[in-house]
C-alpha positions in Angstrom: 2.2 -40.2 8.1 5.4 -42.2 7.4 5.1 -45.8 8.1 7.7 -46.0 10.9 6.0 -43.2 12.8 2.4 -44.8 12.4 3.6 -48.1 13.6 5.0 -46.5 16.6 2.0 -44.6 17.5 0.2 -47.9 17.2 2.5 -49.6 19.5 2.2 -46.8 22.0 -1.5 -46.9 21.9 -1.6 -50.7 22.4 -2.8 -51.4 19.0 -1.1 -54.1 17.0 -0.6 -53.1 13.5 -1.9 -55.9 11.4 -0.3 -54.5 8.2 1.2 -51.4 6.7 -2.2 -50.1 5.0 -3.0 -46.9 3.3 -3.0 -43.3 4.8 -6.5 -44.3 6.4 -5.2 -47.7 7.8 -7.8 -49.7 6.2 -5.5 -52.5 5.9 -5.4 -52.6 9.7 -9.0 -53.3 10.0 -10.1 -54.9 6.7 -13.5 -54.5 5.2 -14.7 -56.4 2.1 -16.2 -53.3 0.5 -14.1 -52.6 -2.6 -15.6 -49.3 -4.0 -16.9 -46.1 -2.7 -20.5 -47.0 -3.4 -20.2 -50.4 -1.7 -18.6 -48.7 1.4 -21.3 -46.0 1.5 -24.0 -48.7 1.4 -22.3 -50.6 4.2 -22.3 -47.3 6.3 -26.0 -46.8 5.5 -26.6 -50.3 6.8 -24.5 -49.8 10.0 -23.0 -46.3 10.7 -20.9 -47.6 13.5 -19.0 -49.9 11.1 -15.5 -48.2 11.6 -13.9 -50.7 9.3 -16.0 -49.5 6.4 -15.2 -45.9 7.2 -11.5 -46.7 6.9 -12.0 -48.4 3.9 -14.0 -45.6 2.3 -11.5 -43.0 3.5 -8.7 -44.8 1.7 -10.8 -44.9 -1.4 -11.4 -41.2 -1.3 -7.7 -40.6 -0.6 -6.8 -42.7 -3.8 -9.0 -40.3 -5.6 -7.1 -37.3 -3.9 -10.7 -36.3 -2.2 -9.0 -35.5 1.1 -12.0 -33.3 2.3 -14.4 -36.1 1.8 -12.0 -38.5 3.4 -11.7 -36.4 6.5 -15.4 -36.0 6.8 -16.0 -39.8 6.6 -13.4 -40.4 9.4 -14.3 -37.6 11.7 -17.9 -39.0 11.7 -16.5 -42.2 12.8 -14.5 -40.6 15.6 -17.6 -38.8 16.8 -19.7 -42.0 16.8 -16.9 -44.6 17.9 -18.4 -47.4 20.1 -16.2 -50.5 19.1 -13.6 -50.1 21.7 -10.1 -48.5 22.2 -8.4 -50.2 19.1 -10.7 -49.3 16.2 -11.2 -45.6 17.7 -7.4 -45.3 18.0 -7.3 -46.3 14.3 -10.1 -43.7 13.6 -8.0 -40.9 15.2 -4.8 -41.8 13.6 -6.5 -42.0 10.2 -8.0 -38.7 10.7 -4.6 -37.1 11.6 -3.0 -38.8 8.6 -5.6 -37.3 6.3 -5.4 -33.7 7.7 -1.7 -34.0 7.2 -1.9 -35.0 3.6 -4.6 -32.5 2.8 -2.4 -29.7 3.8 0.6 -31.1 2.1 -1.3 -31.6 -1.0 -2.8 -28.1 -1.0 0.8 -26.7 -0.4 1.9 -28.6 -3.4 -0.8 -27.5 -5.6 -0.3 -23.8 -4.5 3.5 -24.2 -5.3 2.6 -25.6 -8.7 0.1 -22.8 -9.5 2.6 -20.1 -8.6 5.2 -21.9 -10.7 3.0 -21.8 -13.7 1.9 -18.2 -13.1 5.4 -17.1 -13.1 6.4 -19.0 -16.0 3.6 -17.3 -18.0 4.7 -13.9 -16.7 8.1 -14.8 -17.8 6.8 -15.5 -21.4 5.0 -12.2 -21.2 8.0 -10.2 -20.3 10.8 -11.9 -22.5 8.3 -11.9 -25.6 8.5 -9.2 -28.4 5.1 -7.7 -27.5 5.0 -4.6 -25.7 1.9 -3.6 -23.7 1.0 -2.3 -20.3 0.4 -6.0 -19.2 3.9 -7.2 -20.6 5.5 -4.3 -18.8 3.6 -5.2 -15.5 4.8 -8.8 -15.8 8.4 -7.7 -16.1 8.1 -5.3 -13.1 6.6 -8.0 -11.0 9.4 -10.6 -11.9 12.5 -8.3 -11.5 11.2 -7.6 -7.9 12.3 -10.8 -6.8 14.2 -12.3 -9.7 16.9 -9.7 -10.4 18.2 -11.2 -13.6 19.8 -9.3 -16.4 17.6 -10.6 -19.1 14.5 -9.6 -17.3 15.9 -6.1 -16.6 16.7 -5.5 -20.3 13.4 -6.8 -21.3 11.7 -4.4 -19.2 14.0 -1.5 -20.3 13.6 -2.2 -23.9 9.6 -2.2 -23.5 9.8 1.2 -21.6 12.0 2.7 -24.1 9.6 1.4 -27.1 6.7 3.2 -25.0 8.8 6.6 -24.9 9.5 6.2 -21.0 13.2 6.8 -20.8 13.1 8.3 -17.4 11.3 5.2 -16.1 13.8 3.0 -17.9 16.8 4.8 -16.0 15.1 4.3 -12.7 14.8 0.4 -13.5 18.5 0.5 -14.6 19.3 2.1 -11.2 17.5 -0.6 -9.4 19.4 -3.3 -11.5 22.7 -1.6 -10.3 21.4 -1.6 -6.6 20.6 -5.4 -7.1 24.2 -6.0 -8.3 23.0 -6.8 -11.8 25.3 -5.9 -14.7 25.6 -6.8 -18.4 26.9 -5.2 -21.6 23.3 -5.2 -22.9 22.2 -3.0 -19.8 25.0 -0.5 -20.5 24.0 0.0 -24.1 20.3 0.4 -23.0 21.5 3.1 -20.4 23.2 5.0 -23.0 20.1 5.1 -25.2 17.7 5.9 -22.4 20.1 8.7 -21.3 19.9 10.3 -24.9 16.2 9.8 -25.2 15.7 11.4 -21.5 17.8 14.4 -22.7 15.4 14.9 -25.6 12.5 14.7 -23.3 13.8 17.1 -20.8 14.4 19.6 -23.8 11.0 18.9 -25.1 9.4 19.6 -21.6 11.5 22.8 -21.0 10.7 24.2 -24.2 7.3 22.8 -25.2 3.8 23.5 -24.2 2.4 19.9 -24.0 2.2 18.8 -20.3 2.4 15.0 -21.3 6.0 15.1 -22.8 7.3 15.8 -19.2 6.1 12.5 -18.1 8.8 10.9 -20.1 11.5 13.1 -18.4 10.6 12.7 -14.7 13.2 10.7 -12.8 11.6 9.1 -9.6 15.2 8.5 -8.4 16.4 12.3 -8.8 13.6 14.7 -9.0 15.9 17.6 -8.1 16.4 19.6 -11.6 14.9 23.2 -11.0 14.5 23.7 -14.7 12.4 20.7 -15.2 10.5 21.3 -12.1 9.9 24.8 -13.4 8.7 23.7 -16.7 6.5 21.1 -15.1 4.9 23.7 -12.8 4.3 26.1 -15.6 2.5 23.4 -17.5 0.5 22.2 -14.7 -0.7 25.9 -14.0 -1.7 26.3 -17.7 -3.8 23.0 -17.4 -5.5 24.2 -14.2 -3.9 21.9 -11.7 -3.0 24.7 -9.4 -1.9 22.5 -6.3 0.3 20.4 -8.3 1.7 23.6 -10.1 2.5 25.1 -6.9 4.3 21.9 -5.2 6.6 21.6 -8.5 7.4 25.3 -8.5 8.1 25.4 -4.6 10.4 22.4 -5.1 12.2 24.2 -7.9 12.4 27.4 -5.9 13.8 25.8 -3.0 16.7 24.5 -5.0 17.3 27.7 -7.0 15.8 31.1 -6.1 15.9 32.3 -9.7 13.7 35.0 -11.1 12.1 32.7 -13.5 10.6 30.5 -11.0 9.8 33.3 -8.6 7.9 35.0 -11.6 5.8 31.8 -12.0 5.1 31.6 -8.3 4.0 35.3 -8.2 1.7 34.8 -11.2 -0.3 32.0 -9.3 -3.6 33.3 -8.1 -3.4 33.9 -4.4 -7.1 33.5 -4.0 -6.9 29.8 -5.3 -4.7 29.2 -2.1 -6.8 31.0 0.6 -5.6 30.0 4.0 -2.6 28.1 2.8 0.2 29.3 5.1 2.9 27.4 2.8 1.9 29.3 -0.3 1.8 32.5 1.5 5.5 32.2 2.7 6.8 30.8 -0.5 5.0 33.6 -2.5 6.3 36.3 -0.2 9.8 35.0 -0.7 9.4 34.9 -4.4 8.2 38.5 -4.3 11.1 39.7 -2.5 13.4 37.9 -5.0 11.7 39.8 -7.7 12.1 43.2 -5.7 8.5 43.6 -5.2 6.7 44.7 -2.0 4.2 42.2 -0.6 0.9 43.6 -1.5 -2.2 42.3 0.0 -4.2 39.8 -2.4 -7.6 41.2 -3.8 -9.3 38.8 -1.6 -7.5 40.1 1.7 -8.4 43.7 0.5 -11.9 42.8 0.1 -12.2 41.0 3.5 -10.2 43.8 5.1 -12.8 46.5 3.8 -15.9 44.5 4.7 -14.3 44.5 8.2 -13.4 48.0 8.2 -9.8 47.4 8.8 -6.6 47.8 6.5 -4.7 44.5 5.6 -1.6 44.1 7.8 1.7 44.2 6.0 3.3 40.7 5.9 6.3 40.0 8.3 9.6 39.5 6.4 10.4 36.0 5.6 13.9 34.6 5.2 15.1 31.5 3.5 14.1 29.2 6.6 10.5 30.2 5.9 10.4 27.7 2.9 9.0 24.9 5.4 7.9 21.6 4.4 5.2 21.6 2.0 2.0 20.2 3.7 0.4 17.0 2.3 -1.6 18.1 -0.7 -5.3 17.7 -1.2 -5.5 14.9 -3.8 -6.3 15.9 -7.4 -9.5 14.5 -8.9 -8.8 11.2 -10.7 -8.3 11.4 -14.6 -11.6 10.8 -16.6 -12.5 7.2 -17.1 -11.8 7.4 -20.7 -8.1 7.6 -20.0 -8.0 4.3 -18.0 -6.9 1.8 -20.5 -6.9 -2.0 -19.9 -3.9 -3.6 -19.0 -4.0 -6.0 -22.0 -4.1 -3.0 -24.6 -1.6 -0.2 -25.5 -2.9 3.3 -25.1 -4.1 5.2 -28.2 -2.6 8.6 -28.8 -5.1 11.0 -27.0 -5.5 8.7 -24.0 -1.8 8.2 -23.7 -1.3 12.0 -23.6 -3.9 12.4 -20.9 -2.4 9.4 -18.9 1.1 11.0 -19.1 -0.5 14.3 -17.8 -1.9 12.3 -14.9 1.4 10.9 -14.3 3.0 14.3 -14.1 0.4 15.3 -11.7 0.9 12.0 -9.6 4.8 12.9 -9.6 4.2 16.4 -8.3 2.0 15.0 -5.6 5.0 12.8 -4.1 7.4 15.9 -4.2 9.0 16.7 -0.7 10.9 19.9 -0.2 14.5 18.2 -0.1 13.8 16.6 -3.8 12.9 13.1 -2.5 9.6 11.6 -3.3 7.2 9.5 -1.2 
């Protein structure tokens, strides 16, 4: 408590301030004990010695032991029998100690946060590229949108063959009003690398290469979505494959996408109304009739009925795709520490998991969750 405020409170309480003592006002009620041990001995001899408590409180405060200081004074307040003046001093001392304790904890928290952010900045701007240093950059740019931090993050993403993610980060930089010649050069590099990744995804047979091409800010390229769906289906991730193919088909009802949808096993989507409608539309694009699935035929035969022909479905039937059933998590072997770069096989499996996670966020209008 500031001295003028403390003095004013003492006057209002009818307490004549004897001196401008410490936080615990021990100079206003002097006691001869001059060490923690001496004051504790005095209190063991007389627990009601409020002056000894005030002096012990100030000695604890000098050692920044605010909790101990508060305990000493609070016990004195609870047992105060020495009259109005000394009880008022104890109450004021307790208030002062609590105020100082809160302020000191706030200062310590701010200092700890400052040191942590300084360490993160060192990780980000350093030359090492690991998942940990990338995470450091991502945390910093979220509330410190500075060109050097954005540039460092993009460089690390490009070193780890993630050009699409790099382009998303550059879009974030533009949205934050951050620009610099270095960022322009990095964007040109990222676009070239992403074009190579798209080509590799579309023409290749490795699911993990698609992860480098997937733009969270613009997941609306039918060719890329179609390739992703094809590779996901080949990997056995049928729900994720259908989401990607349906998103591609909504944007472009071409025969190539329709063929891939038609080739999906209907029995894997039993009871899924969205799949049935999209598949019927795909079959019509291909000029095929909508025949009952083997499972439908089997069920109808068991019931002694013939399966009914499906109603005609127009473009409006491509309704919003329902929330997907979560894919099982990738094997524990692909979960790498943030402190380590990913080895080849683990990196490939993690990228495949990233592609599945991307398809899980797809909405029919091309946005992501």
